[in-house]
Each structure stands twice: as C-alpha cells, then as structure tokens.
C-alpha positions as CSV (number, residue, x, y, z in Angstrom):
1,M,15.8,6.8,-17.1
2,Q,15.1,10.1,-18.9
3,T,12.8,12.4,-16.9
4,Q,9.8,13.9,-18.7
5,G,9.5,17.6,-19.4
6,R,6.5,18.9,-17.4
7,S,6.9,21.5,-14.7
8,N,7.9,20.2,-11.2
9,D,5.1,21.9,-9.4
10,Q,4.9,20.4,-6.0
11,D,1.2,21.2,-5.7
12,A,0.0,20.4,-9.2
13,P,-2.9,18.0,-9.5
14,L,-2.3,14.4,-10.7
15,E,-3.8,12.7,-13.6
16,L,-4.6,9.4,-12.0
17,Q,-7.4,6.9,-12.5
18,V,-7.5,3.6,-10.7
19,G,-10.0,1.0,-11.8
20,A,-10.8,-2.6,-12.7
21,Q,-11.1,-2.0,-16.5
22,A,-8.2,-1.4,-18.9
23,P,-7.9,2.1,-20.3
24,A,-7.7,2.7,-24.0
25,H,-3.9,3.3,-23.7
26,A,-1.1,1.6,-21.7
27,P,-1.6,2.2,-18.0
28,L,1.1,3.3,-15.6
29,A,0.8,-0.1,-13.9
30,R,-1.5,-3.2,-13.8
31,F,-1.7,-5.1,-10.5
32,R,-2.6,-8.7,-11.4
33,F,-4.1,-10.8,-8.6
34,S,-5.2,-14.0,-10.2
35,G,-2.8,-16.4,-12.0
36,D,-4.7,-16.0,-15.3
37,D,-3.4,-13.6,-18.1
38,V,-0.3,-12.4,-16.3
39,Q,1.6,-10.3,-18.8
40,P,5.3,-9.0,-18.8
41,G,5.4,-5.9,-16.6
42,D,2.4,-6.8,-14.4
43,L,2.7,-6.1,-10.7
44,V,2.0,-9.2,-8.8
45,T,1.6,-9.9,-5.1
46,D,2.4,-13.7,-4.8
47,Q,-1.0,-14.3,-3.0
48,A,-3.9,-16.4,-4.0
49,W,-7.0,-14.5,-5.3
50,L,-10.0,-15.5,-3.3
51,G,-12.8,-13.9,-5.2
52,G,-14.5,-10.5,-5.5
53,D,-15.3,-7.9,-8.1
54,F,-12.0,-7.6,-9.9
55,T,-8.8,-9.6,-10.6
56,A,-6.7,-6.6,-11.7
57,E,-6.2,-3.0,-10.8
58,Y,-5.3,-0.5,-13.6
59,W,-3.3,2.5,-12.4
60,D,-3.7,5.0,-15.2
61,G,-1.7,8.2,-15.2
62,G,-2.7,9.2,-18.7
63,P,-1.1,8.5,-22.2
64,G,2.6,8.6,-22.9
65,V,3.9,6.1,-20.3
66,Q,7.6,5.3,-20.6
67,R,9.0,2.0,-19.3
68,G,12.4,0.4,-18.6
69,E,14.6,-1.6,-16.3
70,E,17.7,-0.2,-14.6
71,A,20.0,-1.6,-11.9
72,G,17.5,-4.3,-10.8
73,L,14.5,-1.9,-10.8
74,A,11.5,-2.1,-13.2
75,W,10.0,1.3,-13.8
76,S,7.1,3.0,-15.5
77,A,6.6,6.7,-15.6
78,T,4.3,9.6,-16.8
79,D,5.2,13.2,-16.5
80,R,4.1,13.3,-12.9
81,L,4.1,9.7,-11.5
82,L,6.7,7.0,-11.2
83,M,6.1,3.3,-10.3
84,L,9.1,1.2,-9.3
85,T,9.2,-2.5,-8.6
86,V,11.9,-4.7,-7.1
87,A,11.9,-8.4,-6.4
88,V,14.5,-10.0,-4.2
89,D,14.9,-13.7,-3.3
90,N,14.3,-14.0,0.5
91,H,13.1,-17.3,1.7
92,G,11.9,-17.9,5.3
93,D,15.3,-18.7,6.7
94,A,16.9,-15.5,5.3
95,D,17.2,-12.3,7.3
96,P,15.1,-9.6,5.5
97,A,16.7,-6.6,7.2
98,D,19.6,-6.1,4.7
99,A,17.3,-6.7,1.7
100,S,14.7,-4.2,2.8
101,H,17.4,-1.6,3.7
102,D,19.1,-2.0,0.2
103,C,15.7,-1.9,-1.7
104,Y,14.5,1.2,0.0
105,E,17.8,3.0,-0.3
106,H,18.0,2.2,-4.0
107,M,14.3,3.1,-4.7
108,V,14.3,6.4,-2.9
109,A,17.6,7.4,-4.6
110,F,16.3,6.4,-8.0
111,A,13.1,8.3,-7.6
112,R,14.8,11.5,-6.4
113,A,17.4,11.3,-9.2
114,A,14.6,10.9,-11.8
115,G,12.7,13.9,-10.5
116,Y,10.0,12.2,-8.5
117,P,10.9,13.2,-4.9
118,F,7.6,12.6,-3.1
119,L,6.7,9.1,-1.7
120,L,3.0,8.5,-2.2
121,R,2.3,4.8,-1.8
122,V,4.3,1.5,-1.1
123,W,3.2,-2.1,-1.1
124,N,5.6,-4.5,0.7
125,Y,5.1,-8.2,0.3
126,L,7.2,-10.3,2.6
127,P,7.3,-14.2,2.6
128,Q,6.5,-15.8,6.0
129,I,6.1,-12.5,7.7
130,N,5.4,-13.9,11.1
131,R,8.3,-16.4,11.2
132,G,10.7,-15.9,14.1
133,S,10.1,-14.6,17.7
134,G,10.6,-11.3,19.4
135,D,13.0,-9.0,17.6
136,D,14.0,-11.8,15.2
137,E,10.5,-12.0,13.7
138,R,10.8,-11.4,10.0
139,Y,8.4,-8.4,9.9
140,R,10.4,-6.7,12.6
141,R,13.6,-7.3,10.8
142,F,12.1,-5.9,7.6
143,C,10.9,-2.8,9.5
144,L,14.4,-2.3,10.9
145,G,16.1,-2.3,7.5
146,R,13.4,-0.1,5.9
147,Q,13.6,2.6,8.7
148,L,17.4,2.7,8.7
149,A,17.3,3.3,5.0
150,L,14.7,6.1,5.2
151,E,16.6,7.7,8.1
152,K,19.8,7.6,6.1
153,A,18.0,9.2,3.1
154,G,16.7,12.0,5.4
155,V,13.0,11.1,5.0
156,A,11.1,12.8,7.8
157,E,8.0,11.5,9.6
158,S,6.0,14.1,7.8
159,E,7.1,12.6,4.4
160,L,6.2,9.0,5.1
161,C,3.6,7.7,2.7
162,A,0.7,5.2,2.8
163,A,1.9,1.6,2.8
164,T,0.9,-2.0,3.2
165,G,3.2,-4.6,4.8
166,I,1.7,-8.0,4.3
167,G,2.8,-11.7,4.1
168,T,3.0,-14.1,1.3
169,Y,3.7,-17.8,0.8
170,G,6.4,-17.2,-1.8
171,E,10.1,-16.9,-1.5
172,R,10.8,-13.3,-2.6
173,I,10.3,-9.8,-1.2
174,L,8.2,-7.8,-3.6
175,I,8.1,-4.0,-3.3
176,H,6.0,-1.7,-5.5
177,F,6.7,1.9,-4.9
178,L,4.7,4.9,-6.2
179,A,6.4,8.3,-6.2
180,G,5.5,11.6,-7.7
181,R,6.3,15.2,-8.5
182,T,3.2,16.3,-6.5
183,R,3.3,16.4,-2.7
184,G,0.7,14.3,-0.9
185,V,-1.0,15.1,2.4
186,P,-0.5,12.4,5.0
187,V,-3.5,11.5,7.3
188,E,-3.4,9.7,10.6
189,N,-6.3,7.8,12.3
190,P,-7.6,9.4,15.5
191,R,-8.3,5.9,16.9
192,Q,-4.7,4.7,16.4
193,V,-1.2,5.7,17.5
194,A,0.8,6.7,14.4
195,A,2.7,3.6,13.3
196,Y,6.0,5.4,13.3
197,R,5.5,6.1,17.0
198,Y,4.7,2.6,18.2
199,P,6.5,1.7,21.5
200,R,9.6,-0.4,21.6
201,I,7.6,-3.6,22.3
202,Y,6.9,-3.9,18.6
203,G,10.5,-4.0,17.5
204,P,13.8,-2.0,17.3
205,R,12.3,0.3,14.7
206,S,8.6,1.1,14.2
207,P,6.8,0.5,10.9
208,S,7.4,3.5,8.7
209,F,4.2,4.7,7.1
210,A,1.2,7.1,7.3
211,R,-2.3,5.7,7.7
212,A,-3.3,7.3,4.4
213,M,-2.1,9.8,1.8
214,A,-4.2,12.2,0.0
215,V,-3.4,13.8,-3.4
216,P,-5.2,16.4,-5.6
217,L,-6.6,15.1,-8.8
218,E,-7.0,16.8,-12.2
219,G,-10.5,18.1,-12.7
220,G,-10.9,18.7,-8.9
221,G,-11.4,16.3,-6.1
222,H,-9.0,14.1,-4.2
223,G,-7.6,10.6,-4.4
224,L,-6.8,8.8,-1.1
225,F,-4.3,6.0,-0.7
226,V,-5.5,4.1,2.3
227,S,-2.8,2.0,4.0
228,G,-3.3,-1.6,5.2
229,T,-5.6,-1.3,8.2
230,A,-6.4,-3.9,10.8
231,S,-7.9,-4.4,14.2
232,I,-5.6,-2.1,16.1
233,V,-6.7,0.6,18.5
234,G,-4.0,2.8,20.0
235,H,-1.2,0.4,19.3
236,E,-2.8,-2.8,20.6
237,T,-4.5,-5.7,18.7
238,I,-8.1,-5.8,19.6
239,H,-10.0,-9.2,19.6
240,P,-6.8,-11.2,19.0
241,G,-7.4,-14.2,16.8
242,S,-11.1,-13.6,16.4
243,L,-12.0,-12.9,12.7
244,M,-15.4,-11.2,12.7
245,P,-14.9,-8.9,15.7
246,Q,-11.6,-7.9,14.1
247,L,-13.3,-7.2,10.8
248,D,-15.8,-4.9,12.6
249,E,-12.9,-3.1,14.3
250,T,-11.0,-2.8,11.1
251,M,-14.1,-1.3,9.4
252,A,-14.5,1.1,12.3
253,N,-10.9,2.2,11.8
254,L,-11.5,2.7,8.1
255,E,-14.6,4.9,8.8
256,A,-12.6,6.9,11.3
257,L,-9.7,7.4,8.8
258,L,-12.2,8.5,6.1
259,G,-13.8,10.9,8.4
260,E,-10.4,12.4,9.4
261,S,-9.5,12.7,5.8
262,A,-12.7,14.5,5.0
263,R,-12.0,16.9,7.9
264,R,-8.4,17.5,7.0
265,L,-9.1,18.3,3.4
266,D,-12.5,20.0,3.9
267,A,-14.0,17.4,1.6
268,P,-17.1,15.8,3.2
269,E,-17.6,13.4,0.3
270,L,-14.4,11.6,1.3
271,A,-16.2,10.3,4.4
272,G,-17.6,7.2,2.8
273,F,-16.5,4.6,0.2
274,N,-18.3,4.8,-3.2
275,R,-18.4,3.1,-6.6
276,D,-14.9,4.4,-7.4
277,S,-13.4,2.8,-4.3
278,L,-11.3,-0.4,-4.7
279,L,-10.6,-2.4,-1.6
280,R,-8.1,-5.2,-1.2
281,V,-9.1,-7.5,1.6
282,Y,-6.2,-9.6,2.9
283,L,-7.4,-12.7,4.8
284,R,-5.5,-15.3,6.8
285,D,-8.2,-18.0,6.5
286,A,-9.2,-18.3,2.9
287,S,-12.3,-20.4,3.8
288,Q,-13.9,-17.2,5.4
289,W,-13.8,-15.1,2.3
290,E,-17.5,-15.2,1.4
291,R,-18.5,-14.4,5.0
292,V,-16.1,-11.4,5.2
293,A,-17.2,-10.1,1.8
294,E,-20.8,-10.2,2.8
295,R,-20.1,-8.2,5.9
296,I,-18.2,-5.5,4.0
297,R,-20.8,-5.2,1.3
298,A,-23.5,-4.6,4.0
299,T,-21.7,-1.5,5.1
300,W,-20.2,-0.2,1.7
301,P,-22.4,-1.7,-1.0
302,E,-20.9,0.3,-3.9
303,A,-17.2,-0.4,-3.1
304,R,-15.6,-3.1,-5.2
305,L,-13.6,-5.8,-3.5
306,A,-10.8,-8.2,-4.1
307,G,-9.9,-11.0,-1.6
308,L,-6.4,-12.2,-1.3
309,E,-5.0,-14.9,1.0
310,A,-2.2,-13.5,3.2
311,E,-0.4,-13.7,6.4
312,I,-0.9,-10.4,8.4
313,C,1.9,-8.4,10.0
314,R,0.9,-9.6,13.5
315,D,0.3,-13.2,14.2
316,D,-2.9,-12.5,16.2
317,L,-4.4,-10.5,13.3
318,M,-6.8,-12.3,10.9
319,V,-7.7,-9.6,8.4
320,E,-6.4,-6.4,6.8
321,I,-8.0,-4.0,4.3
322,E,-6.4,-1.3,2.1
323,A,-8.1,0.9,-0.4
324,W,-7.9,3.4,-3.2
325,H,-10.7,6.0,-2.8
326,R,-11.5,9.0,-4.9
327,V,-14.1,11.8,-4.9
C-alpha cells in the first residue's frame, strides 16, 4: 500500500468517530453483526446477533479512506489509522498456534512498513475456543502463537494494545487489527492482574493485551478502547458458571477500569459510560440476552448495546463485555 502524506507525529490527536450510523463518506471500517445487508469489505465476527441498539459499528477516521488487499490482508487506511483484516480457515481439530503466529507476524510487519507502528486495538475471533484440555486448549494454543510472534517482533509489554479474544461457532480465525501513527496510553485494571502477567497455570504464554488503550482525539477529549472484560479478579474466575453474579463482577471491573482511566489521564468524565459509548456484550447462553441487557441498562442507561452469542475464553465464564468510550 502507499502511505499517506501527513506528519508522523506520535502524539498527534486522532480523527476518529465510532457510532451506529453511517457517516456521509466511506468509513474506515464497518463492523456488521447481523446477517442482513452484509457488504463487501464489512468486518464480521461469525457470531449471532442477539439484539440491542445497533447491528453495525461505523469506525470513521474522516474522508479520504484508501482500501486494498495485499498478501492475504484486507486493509483500509486514513492518514493516521490503518485497519487490517485476515481470515484463516481453522476448524476445531486444527492447531491455531501456527495460524495465530503467522497472522500476527504478518500484520505487525505490514503495519510498520506502511508507517503505522502503534498497535491500538485487536479483535480475535477463534472457533471452538474452549476445545481441548490443559495446554492443548485452543485458546491457549492461540495465545502461544500470538505471543511468540509479538516477542519476535520486539513488541514490549508497554506496547500491548486493547484486545478481545472470543469464541465463534464458525471454522475460521478472524483478526481485525487497528494500528496508528499516534501512540496510545495503555491502562490496567486495579482489580486484576495484567493479562500478560498471568501465572503459568493459564498456559505456556499469557494473553497479550492491555485492559484498555486511550488515545487523544481531535477537538480535545479522549477515546478509550476497552478490552473484553469478564468476571476475573486478580487472575481467577469469580462465580464460575453463574451468569448474573458474573455480570455484576464484570460491570464492577468495567467501573474500576473507567475510574483508573480517568485518573491516569486526568479526565474525570471518563469515569462513566455515556451516550457515545458502544458496548458489545458477548453471551454464552443466548436465551439470557434480555435479562442481561436489562441489568446493564439499569447501571448505564445512556450506553448503547449489541448482544452477540459467543463462547468465552474460559469455559467457566458466561459473559464478556468490551466497549468504545469517548469523552
């Protein structure tokens, strides 16, 4: 791809809007959650949409988007942001370690060569994520390949970005990867051990992500990429297998993370979700969607929700929530 011509200022604010309505011009990316109206270039998740306030997210980096495909990667770019997508066949019997290693190695190298060196947000969709036992579990194998690729590329812990690692019922690994010319600020949750420092009991390599990533936005304010968040305190699952107590613990984790983000950035308005906040709610038991949505709305009535049926990265977890949040 040809890089665009704006200055490579590492601290320059980003032009980025994320919403449920299409902008007047072509967006950087559109995540499509329902099976209706899927268009070429849409970013999909291979999960069933359960309900909520929106069926698509529009990631708008301003006019002048360029698009293309190179070496198995689909890309779209503005002068400061790059979105990459890769899809690799990987059914439940296949080992995902090599696939995740090769995908991450390729995507990091591509982004750097194109002039977008900073990892900001990644979405990892893995079929049958809980299949296998011990270190042979598919999620642990995925984490192994990913971390080896990031180590090889020299990505330090301080450079890890916000991420979601979630299960699907398809037969392909999907990775959507947002990189930029602006450096983000990683934020950790004071209630949780950093994922990249989990003890060995969770696999040969820890999950490689920050709990959130903050970026400066044009016009002032901040955008916050909130990673997939579940009922984990320290490094242990709390209320294993019990949906509503896990939901309450997940929401407590999100509130703690927002509070820490507000403190780190000296931005008190970051401490609560608002009408510009979009939450993806991943739910193992699709029949519980309305109950879960009601509980979330009672706490954050302005936030907009989308429910998606998914397997969660630990087999005793029932729900996970990620978000885009801006002030």
